[in-house]
C-alpha positions in Angstrom: 25.9 -125.3 -22.4 22.2 -126.2 -22.4 20.6 -125.3 -25.6 16.9 -126.0 -24.6 14.1 -124.0 -23.5 14.0 -124.2 -19.7 11.0 -125.4 -17.9 12.4 -125.5 -14.4 14.6 -123.0 -12.5 17.2 -124.0 -9.9 16.4 -122.4 -6.5 18.8 -123.1 -3.8 20.1 -126.2 -5.6 16.7 -127.6 -6.3 14.9 -127.8 -9.6 11.5 -125.9 -9.5 8.9 -126.3 -12.4 7.9 -123.0 -13.7 5.0 -121.7 -15.9 7.3 -121.1 -19.0 4.4 -120.1 -21.5 4.7 -116.6 -22.7 1.2 -115.9 -21.5 2.1 -116.8 -18.0 5.1 -114.6 -18.2 3.2 -111.6 -19.5 0.6 -112.2 -16.4 3.7 -112.3 -14.1 5.1 -109.1 -15.5 1.9 -107.4 -15.2 1.9 -108.3 -11.5 5.2 -106.6 -11.1 3.7 -103.5 -12.7 0.6 -103.5 -10.7 0.5 -100.2 -8.9 -2.2 -101.4 -6.6 0.1 -103.7 -5.0 3.0 -102.9 -2.5 6.5 -104.1 -3.5 6.5 -107.2 -1.5 3.1 -108.1 -2.8 4.2 -107.7 -6.3 7.1 -109.9 -5.9 4.8 -112.6 -4.1 2.4 -112.4 -7.2 5.2 -112.6 -9.6 6.6 -115.8 -7.9 3.1 -117.3 -7.3 2.3 -116.9 -11.2 5.6 -118.4 -12.4 6.6 -121.1 -10.1 4.1 -124.1 -10.5 4.7 -125.4 -6.8 5.0 -122.0 -5.2 3.7 -123.4 -1.9 6.7 -125.7 -1.6 9.1 -122.8 -1.6 10.4 -121.8 1.9 11.0 -118.2 2.9 14.8 -118.8 2.3 13.9 -119.6 -1.2 12.0 -116.5 -2.1 15.0 -114.2 -2.8 16.7 -116.7 -4.9 13.5 -117.8 -6.7 12.9 -114.2 -7.5 16.4 -113.9 -9.0 16.2 -116.9 -11.0 12.8 -115.9 -12.4 14.0 -112.5 -13.4 16.9 -114.0 -15.1 14.6 -116.3 -16.8 12.1 -113.6 -17.9 15.2 -111.6 -19.3 16.6 -114.4 -21.2 19.8 -114.2 -19.3 20.5 -110.6 -20.7 21.7 -107.8 -18.9 19.0 -106.2 -16.8 20.7 -102.9 -15.8 18.4 -100.1 -16.8 19.9 -97.7 -19.4 17.1 -95.3 -19.5 14.4 -94.1 -17.1 12.0 -94.1 -20.1 9.8 -97.0 -20.4 10.2 -98.3 -24.1 7.9 -101.4 -23.9 4.7 -102.0 -21.9 3.4 -105.4 -22.9 -0.2 -104.6 -21.6 -0.4 -101.3 -23.5 1.3 -102.5 -26.5 -0.4 -105.9 -26.9 -2.8 -105.1 -29.7 0.0 -103.8 -32.0 2.8 -106.1 -30.7 1.0 -109.3 -31.4 0.4 -108.7 -35.1 4.1 -108.0 -35.6 5.0 -111.1 -33.8 2.7 -113.2 -35.7 4.3 -112.0 -38.9 7.8 -113.3 -37.7 6.2 -116.4 -36.3 4.3 -117.1 -39.5 1.1 -117.8 -37.5 -1.5 -116.6 -35.1 0.1 -117.1 -31.7 -2.9 -116.5 -29.8 -4.4 -119.6 -31.2 -1.3 -121.6 -30.2 -0.7 -123.3 -26.8 2.6 -123.8 -25.1 4.6 -121.1 -26.8 7.7 -120.8 -24.6 8.6 -117.4 -23.4 12.1 -117.5 -24.9 10.5 -118.4 -28.5 8.2 -115.4 -27.9 11.2 -113.2 -27.0 13.1 -114.3 -30.0 10.1 -113.5 -32.3 10.0 -110.2 -30.5 13.5 -109.3 -31.1 13.2 -110.0 -34.8 10.2 -107.8 -35.4 11.0 -105.7 -38.6 9.4 -102.7 -40.1 5.7 -102.4 -38.9 3.5 -100.0 -36.8 4.9 -101.4 -33.7 8.4 -100.7 -34.8 7.6 -97.2 -35.6 6.0 -96.8 -32.1 9.5 -98.1 -30.5 11.6 -95.9 -32.7 9.5 -92.8 -31.9 9.7 -93.8 -28.2 13.5 -94.3 -28.4 14.1 -91.0 -30.1 12.0 -89.1 -27.8 13.8 -90.7 -24.8 17.1 -89.5 -26.2 15.8 -85.9 -27.3 16.4 -86.8 -30.9 14.6 -85.2 -33.6 11.6 -87.1 -35.3 11.5 -87.6 -39.1 8.6 -85.9 -40.8 6.8 -89.2 -41.3 7.3 -90.1 -37.6 6.0 -86.6 -36.5 2.9 -87.2 -38.5 2.5 -90.9 -37.2 2.8 -89.5 -33.7 0.2 -86.9 -34.1 -2.3 -89.4 -35.5 -1.5 -92.2 -33.1 -0.6 -90.5 -29.7 -2.7 -93.2 -28.0 -0.2 -96.0 -29.4 3.0 -94.2 -28.8 2.5 -92.7 -25.3 2.3 -95.1 -22.4 -0.3 -93.7 -19.9 0.4 -94.6 -16.3 -2.0 -96.9 -14.9 -3.8 -95.3 -12.1 -4.7 -96.7 -8.7 -8.2 -96.9 -7.5 -7.4 -94.2 -5.0 -5.8 -92.1 -7.8 -8.9 -92.6 -10.0 -11.2 -91.4 -7.0 -9.1 -88.4 -6.4 -9.2 -87.4 -10.2 -13.0 -87.7 -10.1 -13.2 -85.6 -6.9 -10.9 -83.0 -8.4 -13.1 -83.0 -11.8 -16.2 -82.7 -9.8 -14.8 -79.7 -7.8 -13.5 -78.0 -10.9 -17.1 -78.3 -12.5 -18.7 -76.8 -9.4 -16.2 -74.0 -9.4 -16.8 -73.5 -13.2 -20.6 -73.2 -12.4 
């Protein structure tokens, strides 16, 4: 068993260096969630961000490289979706997640270079009671149709912008909304 923090991934029998820092992985995840991109463009961007020598990968390497990268991002854990509701959105949650991770890490991680993704995940998994854990608890309960405690309802009413993950609109969707709003204003006179 290897107890280290991987800095390469095996793709078709060859070790490929990766960008293993948590910030690079967050960028790669962001690419996968980019609604402006087609699925193949998302996968390409994901691989391009994570693999240091992406240009050396052949077309036959893309599938295995993607699978290895997903396994790395998920820290080897089961990736089967158990719920359709998105519980964590690193972009949306960043400003309340980082203080919680800082508390676990005992330092301001944004000032540190070279924090491995798995270290970041370890800290993330150890987040205790805090604003972010309250947000996650509310999201989880709502996804399962469970009743919120009174303090959770109060928190939700005061912090809907933290709890609800708004879908990111494409440029086309933004234009359409603006056109719809302009038409509505015109009709309302």
